[in-house]
DSSP file (Angstrom, degrees, kcal/mol; ACC not computed):
  #  RESIDUE AA STRUCTURE BP1 BP2  ACC     N-H-->O    O-->H-N    N-H-->O    O-->H-N    TCO  KAPPA ALPHA  PHI   PSI    X-CA   Y-CA   Z-CA
    1    1 A X              0   0    0      0, 0.0     2,-0.1     0, 0.0     5,-0.1   0.000 360.0 360.0 360.0 127.2  111.4  125.5  106.6
    2    2 A X    >   -     0   0    0      1,-0.1     3,-1.7     3,-0.0     4,-0.1  -0.375 360.0-122.0 -66.6 147.3  110.2  122.4  108.5
    3    3 A X  G >  S+     0   0    0      1,-0.3     3,-2.1     2,-0.2    26,-0.2   0.815 107.1  68.7 -61.4 -31.3  109.0  119.5  106.4
    4    4 A X  G 3  S+     0   0    0      1,-0.3    25,-1.2    23,-0.1    -1,-0.3   0.674  97.1  55.0 -65.7 -12.8  105.6  119.5  108.1
    5    5 A X  G <  S+     0   0    0     -3,-1.7    -1,-0.3    23,-0.1     2,-0.2   0.351  77.3 126.8 -98.6   6.1  104.9  122.8  106.4
    6    6 A X    <   -     0   0    0     -3,-2.1    23,-0.2     1,-0.1     3,-0.1  -0.446  36.4-175.2 -63.1 128.9  105.6  121.5  102.9
    7    7 A X        +     0   0    0      1,-0.2    24,-3.3    23,-0.2    25,-1.9   0.772  63.6  30.7-100.8 -32.0  102.6  122.3  100.6
    8    8 A X  E     -a   32   0A   0     22,-0.2     2,-0.4    23,-0.2    -1,-0.2  -0.971  57.1-175.6-131.1 148.7  103.6  120.6   97.3
    9    9 A X  E     -a   33   0A   0     23,-0.9    25,-2.9    -2,-0.4     2,-0.5  -0.978   5.0-169.0-143.2 123.9  105.6  117.5   96.6
   10   10 A X  E     -a   34   0A   0     -2,-0.4     2,-0.5    23,-0.2    25,-0.2  -0.964   3.8-177.5-122.0 119.2  106.5  116.3   93.1
   11   11 A X  E     +a   35   0A   0     23,-2.8    25,-2.9    -2,-0.5     2,-0.4  -0.964  12.6 170.3-113.6 127.9  108.0  112.9   92.4
   12   12 A X  E     +a   36   0A   0     -2,-0.5    25,-0.2    23,-0.2    26,-0.1  -0.999  55.5   2.0-142.8 143.3  108.9  112.0   88.9
   13   13 A X  S    S+     0   0    0     23,-1.7     2,-0.3    -2,-0.4    25,-0.2   0.898  74.7 143.8  54.2  47.7  110.8  109.3   87.1
   14   14 A X    >   +     0   0    0     22,-0.5     3,-1.7    23,-0.3    26,-0.3  -0.490   7.3 154.3-112.3  58.0  111.5  107.4   90.3
   15   15 A X  T 3   +     0   0    0     -2,-0.3    -1,-0.2     1,-0.3    23,-0.1   0.724  68.9  57.7 -61.9 -22.5  111.2  103.9   89.0
   16   16 A X  T 3  S+     0   0    0     -3,-0.2     2,-0.7    23,-0.1    -1,-0.3   0.537  80.2  98.3 -89.3  -4.8  113.5  102.5   91.7
   17   17 A X    <   -     0   0    0     -3,-1.7    23,-0.1     1,-0.2     3,-0.1  -0.742  53.9-169.5 -83.0 116.6  111.4  103.7   94.6
   18   18 A X        -     0   0    0     -2,-0.7    24,-0.8     1,-0.2     2,-0.3   0.782  63.4 -11.3 -79.5 -26.1  109.3  100.8   95.7
   19   19 A X        -     0   0    0     22,-0.2     2,-0.3    23,-0.1    -1,-0.2  -0.987  67.7-102.6-164.6 161.9  106.9  102.7   98.1
   20   20 A X        -     0   0    0     23,-0.5     2,-0.0    -2,-0.3    23,-0.0  -0.702  49.6-101.9 -89.6 146.6  106.4  106.0   99.8
   21   21 A X    >   -     0   0    0     -2,-0.3     3,-1.7     1,-0.1    24,-0.2  -0.323  18.5-124.6 -71.1 151.4  107.2  106.1  103.5
   22   22 A X  G >  S+     0   0    0      1,-0.3     3,-1.6     2,-0.1    -1,-0.1   0.782 107.0  72.1 -62.1 -28.1  104.5  105.9  106.2
   23   23 A X  G >   +     0   0    0      1,-0.3     3,-2.1     2,-0.2    -1,-0.3   0.477  67.2  94.8 -72.1   1.6  105.8  109.2  107.6
   24   24 A X  G X  S+     0   0    0     -3,-1.7     3,-2.0     1,-0.3    -1,-0.3   0.832  72.6  69.9 -55.5 -31.3  104.3  110.9  104.6
   25   25 A X  G <  S+     0   0    0     -3,-1.6    -1,-0.3     1,-0.3    -2,-0.2   0.635  84.0  69.6 -62.7 -14.8  101.3  111.4  106.9
   26   26 A X  G <  S+     0   0    0     -3,-2.1     2,-1.8     1,-0.2    -1,-0.3   0.573  74.0  86.9 -79.5  -9.6  103.5  113.9  108.8
   27   27 A X    X   +     0   0    0     -3,-2.0     3,-2.0    -4,-0.2    -1,-0.2  -0.472  55.8 164.6 -86.0  66.0  103.4  116.4  105.9
   28   28 A X  T 3   +     0   0    0     -2,-1.8    25,-0.3     1,-0.3    -1,-0.2   0.632  66.3  54.9 -67.3 -17.1  100.1  117.8  107.3
   29   29 A X  T 3  S+     0   0    0    -25,-1.2    -1,-0.3   -23,-0.2   -24,-0.1   0.489  77.3 127.3 -91.1  -3.6  100.2  121.0  105.2
   30   30 A X    <   +     0   0    0     -3,-2.0    23,-0.3     1,-0.2   -23,-0.2  -0.318  22.2 160.6 -60.4 127.1  100.6  119.1  101.9
   31   31 A X        +     0   0    0    -24,-3.3    24,-2.9    23,-0.2    25,-1.9   0.650  65.5  31.3-117.8 -27.9   97.9  120.2   99.4
   32   32 A X  E     +ab   8  56A   0    -25,-1.9   -23,-0.9    23,-0.2     2,-0.3  -0.579  63.1 174.0-140.3  74.5   99.2  119.1   96.0
   33   33 A X  E     -ab   9  57A   0     23,-0.6    25,-2.3   -25,-0.2     2,-0.4  -0.596  11.2-165.7 -79.1 144.6  101.3  115.9   95.7
   34   34 A X  E     -ab  10  58A   0    -25,-2.9   -23,-2.8    -2,-0.3     2,-0.4  -0.996   9.7-173.7-130.8 136.4  102.2  114.7   92.2
   35   35 A X  E     +ab  11  59A   0     23,-2.9    25,-2.5    -2,-0.4     2,-0.4  -0.966  12.6 175.0-131.3 114.5  103.6  111.3   91.3
   36   36 A X  E     -ab  12  60A   0    -25,-2.9   -23,-1.7    -2,-0.4   -22,-0.5  -0.966  61.4  -9.7-125.1 136.2  104.7  110.8   87.7
   37   37 A X  S    S+     0   0    0     23,-2.2     2,-0.4    -2,-0.4   -23,-0.3   0.859  80.4 137.9  49.9  46.8  106.4  107.8   86.0
   38   38 A X    >   +     0   0    0     22,-0.3     3,-1.8   -25,-0.2    -1,-0.2  -0.647  20.6 170.1-117.9  71.0  107.2  106.1   89.3
   39   39 A X  T 3   +     0   0    0     -2,-0.4    25,-0.2     1,-0.3    -1,-0.1   0.664  68.6  65.2 -61.3 -19.3  106.3  102.5   88.2
   40   40 A X  T 3  S+     0   0    0    -26,-0.3     2,-0.7    -3,-0.1    -1,-0.3   0.725  80.6  88.8 -76.5 -20.8  107.8  101.0   91.3
   41   41 A X    <   +     0   0    0     -3,-1.8    24,-0.5     1,-0.2   -22,-0.2  -0.689  47.5 167.8 -82.6 117.0  105.2  102.6   93.6
   42   42 A X        +     0   0    0    -24,-0.8     2,-0.3    -2,-0.7    26,-0.2   0.586  59.9  11.5-106.3 -14.4  102.2  100.2   93.8
   43   43 A X        -     0   0    0     25,-0.1   -23,-0.5    24,-0.1     2,-0.3  -0.975  69.6-112.6-156.4 164.1  100.2  101.7   96.7
   44   44 A X        -     0   0    0     -2,-0.3   -22,-0.1    21,-0.1   -23,-0.0  -0.795  43.7-102.7 -99.4 147.6   99.9  104.7   98.9
   45   45 A X    >   -     0   0    0     -2,-0.3     3,-2.2   -24,-0.2     4,-0.2  -0.290  28.1-112.7 -68.0 155.9  100.7  104.4  102.6
   46   46 A X  G >  S+     0   0    0      1,-0.3     3,-1.8     2,-0.1     4,-0.1   0.802 112.9  73.1 -55.5 -29.8   97.9  104.2  105.2
   47   47 A X  G >   +     0   0    0      1,-0.3     3,-2.0     2,-0.2     4,-0.4   0.568  69.3  89.2 -67.1  -6.9   99.0  107.6  106.5
   48   48 A X  G X  S+     0   0    0     -3,-2.2     3,-1.2     1,-0.3    -1,-0.3   0.805  78.9  65.1 -57.7 -26.8   97.6  109.2  103.3
   49   49 A X  G <  S+     0   0    0     -3,-1.8    -1,-0.3     1,-0.2    -2,-0.2   0.679  92.0  61.6 -70.4 -17.3   94.4  109.5  105.3
   50   50 A X  G <  S+     0   0    0     -3,-2.0     2,-1.8     1,-0.2    -1,-0.2   0.582  79.3  90.3 -82.8 -11.2   96.1  111.9  107.7
   51   51 A X    X   +     0   0    0     -3,-1.2     3,-1.3    -4,-0.4    -1,-0.2  -0.553  48.6 162.7 -87.8  75.9   96.7  114.4  104.9
   52   52 A X  T 3   +     0   0    0     -2,-1.8    -1,-0.2     1,-0.3    30,-0.1   0.538  64.4  63.8 -77.2  -7.2   93.4  116.3  105.4
   53   53 A X  T 3  S+     0   0    0    -25,-0.3    -1,-0.3   -23,-0.3    -2,-0.1   0.377  70.8 132.0 -95.3   4.4   94.5  119.4  103.5
   54   54 A X    <   +     0   0    0     -3,-1.3    28,-2.5     1,-0.2    29,-0.2  -0.333  24.3 170.0 -60.4 130.9   94.9  117.6  100.2
   55   55 A X        +     0   0    0    -24,-2.9    28,-1.4     1,-0.4     2,-0.4   0.760  68.0  12.7-103.7 -44.5   93.2  119.4   97.3
   56   56 A X  E     -b   32   0A   0    -25,-1.9   -23,-0.6    27,-0.1     2,-0.5  -0.997  54.4-161.2-137.7 137.2   94.5  117.4   94.3
   57   57 A X  E     -bc  33  85A   0     27,-0.8    29,-1.5    -2,-0.4     2,-0.7  -0.974  17.4-166.1-116.0 113.4   96.3  114.1   94.0
   58   58 A X  E     +bc  34  86A   0    -25,-2.3   -23,-2.9    -2,-0.5     2,-0.5  -0.890  12.9 170.1-108.0 113.4   98.0  113.9   90.6
   59   59 A X  E     +bc  35  87A   0     27,-2.3    29,-3.2    -2,-0.7     2,-0.4  -0.987   4.8 171.6-124.5 124.7   99.2  110.5   89.5
   60   60 A X  E     +bc  36  88A   0    -25,-2.5   -23,-2.2    -2,-0.5   -22,-0.3  -0.998  60.5   1.7-137.7 138.9  100.4  109.9   86.0
   61   61 A X  S    S+     0   0    0     27,-0.7     2,-0.3    -2,-0.4    28,-0.2   0.846  89.4 116.0  57.6  40.0  102.1  107.0   84.2
   62   62 A X     >  +     0   0    0     26,-0.6     4,-2.5   -25,-0.2     3,-0.2  -0.712  40.2 179.2-130.5  78.1  102.0  104.8   87.4
   63   63 A X  H  > S+     0   0    0     -2,-0.3     4,-1.9     1,-0.2     5,-0.1   0.850  77.1  44.8 -58.2 -42.0   99.7  101.9   86.2
   64   64 A X  H  > S+     0   0    0      2,-0.2     4,-2.0     1,-0.2    -1,-0.2   0.875 113.9  50.0 -72.3 -34.7   99.8   99.8   89.4
   65   65 A X  H  > S+     0   0    0    -24,-0.5     4,-2.5    -3,-0.2    -2,-0.2   0.878 108.6  53.9 -67.5 -37.5   99.3  102.8   91.7
   66   66 A X  H  X S+     0   0    0     -4,-2.5     4,-1.7     2,-0.2    -2,-0.2   0.925 108.0  49.7 -61.1 -44.2   96.4  103.9   89.5
   67   67 A X  H  X S+     0   0    0     -4,-1.9     4,-0.9     1,-0.2    -2,-0.2   0.911 110.7  50.1 -61.0 -42.1   94.8  100.5   90.0
   68   68 A X  H >< S+     0   0    0     -4,-2.0     3,-0.7   -26,-0.2    -2,-0.2   0.924 110.1  50.3 -61.4 -45.1   95.3  100.7   93.8
   69   69 A X  H 3< S+     0   0    0     -4,-2.5    -1,-0.2     1,-0.2    -2,-0.2   0.801 114.7  43.0 -65.5 -29.8   93.7  104.2   93.9
   70   70 A X  H 3< S+     0   0    0     -4,-1.7    -1,-0.2    -5,-0.2    -2,-0.2   0.497  85.9 114.1 -97.7  -4.1   90.7  103.1   92.0
   71   71 A X  S XX S-     0   0    0     -4,-0.9     3,-2.1    -3,-0.7     4,-1.2  -0.442  74.8-122.5 -67.7 140.1   90.1   99.8   93.7
   72   72 A X  H 3> S+     0   0    0      1,-0.3     4,-0.5     2,-0.2     3,-0.4   0.850 110.0  56.1 -51.4 -40.8   86.9   99.7   95.8
   73   73 A X  H 34 S+     0   0    0      1,-0.2    -1,-0.3     2,-0.1     4,-0.1   0.620 113.5  40.6 -72.3 -10.7   88.7   98.9   99.0
   74   74 A X  H X> S+     0   0    0     -3,-2.1     3,-0.8    -6,-0.2     4,-0.7   0.559  87.7  87.8-111.7 -12.1   90.9  102.0   98.7
   75   75 A X  H >< S+     0   0    0     -4,-1.2     3,-1.2    -3,-0.4     4,-0.3   0.881  88.2  53.7 -57.3 -40.5   88.5  104.7   97.4
   76   76 A X  G >< S+     0   0    0     -4,-0.5     3,-0.8     1,-0.3     4,-0.3   0.790  98.3  64.1 -67.0 -26.6   87.5  105.6  101.0
   77   77 A X  G <4 S+     0   0    0     -3,-0.8    -1,-0.3     1,-0.2    -2,-0.2   0.728 111.4  37.6 -66.8 -20.4   91.2  106.1  101.9
   78   78 A X  G X< S+     0   0    0     -3,-1.2     3,-1.6    -4,-0.7    -1,-0.2   0.310  85.7 102.4-111.3   5.6   91.2  109.0   99.4
   79   79 A X  T <   +     0   0    0     -3,-0.8    -2,-0.1    -4,-0.3    -1,-0.1   0.704  69.4  69.0 -65.9 -20.3   87.7  110.3  100.0
   80   80 A X  T 3   +     0   0    0     -4,-0.3     2,-0.3    -3,-0.2    -1,-0.3   0.563  67.0 117.2 -77.2  -7.9   89.0  113.3  102.1
   81   81 A X    <   -     0   0    0     -3,-1.6   -26,-0.2     1,-0.1     4,-0.1  -0.470  60.5-147.0 -66.5 124.9   90.6  114.9   99.1
   82   82 A X        +     0   0    0    -28,-2.5   -27,-0.2    -2,-0.3    -1,-0.1   0.817  68.8   6.9 -71.0 -35.0   88.8  118.2   98.8
   83   83 A X  S    S-     0   0    0    -28,-1.4     2,-0.2     1,-0.3   -27,-0.1   0.155 110.4  -4.7-118.5-125.6   88.7  118.8   95.0
   84   84 A X        -     0   0    0      1,-0.0   -27,-0.8    -2,-0.0     2,-0.7  -0.495  44.9-151.4 -82.7 137.6   89.7  116.8   92.0
   85   85 A X  E     -c   57   0A   0     -2,-0.2     2,-0.7   -29,-0.2   -27,-0.1  -0.938  18.6-166.9-103.0 109.6   91.4  113.4   92.1
   86   86 A X  E     +c   58   0A   0    -29,-1.5   -27,-2.3    -2,-0.7     2,-0.5  -0.873  16.2 163.9-105.6 109.4   93.4  113.2   88.9
   87   87 A X  E     +c   59   0A   0     -2,-0.7     2,-0.3   -29,-0.2   -27,-0.2  -0.959   9.8 178.4-129.3 113.5   94.7  109.8   88.1
   88   88 A X  E      c   60   0A   0    -29,-3.2   -27,-0.7    -2,-0.5   -26,-0.6  -0.857 360.0 360.0-116.8 148.9   95.9  109.1   84.5
   89   89 A X              0   0    0     -2,-0.3   -26,-0.2   -29,-0.2   -29,-0.1   0.474 360.0 360.0 -68.7 360.0   97.3  106.0   82.9
């Protein structure tokens, strides 16, 4: 299966990952990404705006990423998410 047809992606306990790659935007079928306990990730790449099929973005136990997602200057970057935006501390 080609990566561009990937529908869900779950990252957990990845404290050593400093950021997600810009090519994340190439996963155009992605609907439900989850990021848990990845304290090294502080922001989402600009290409997140290319993921127009997103239904839910689930972020848990990533305090700096949560701050980035809820900052006024970034809210519009996530406005295309069709349903619930779930961001927990």
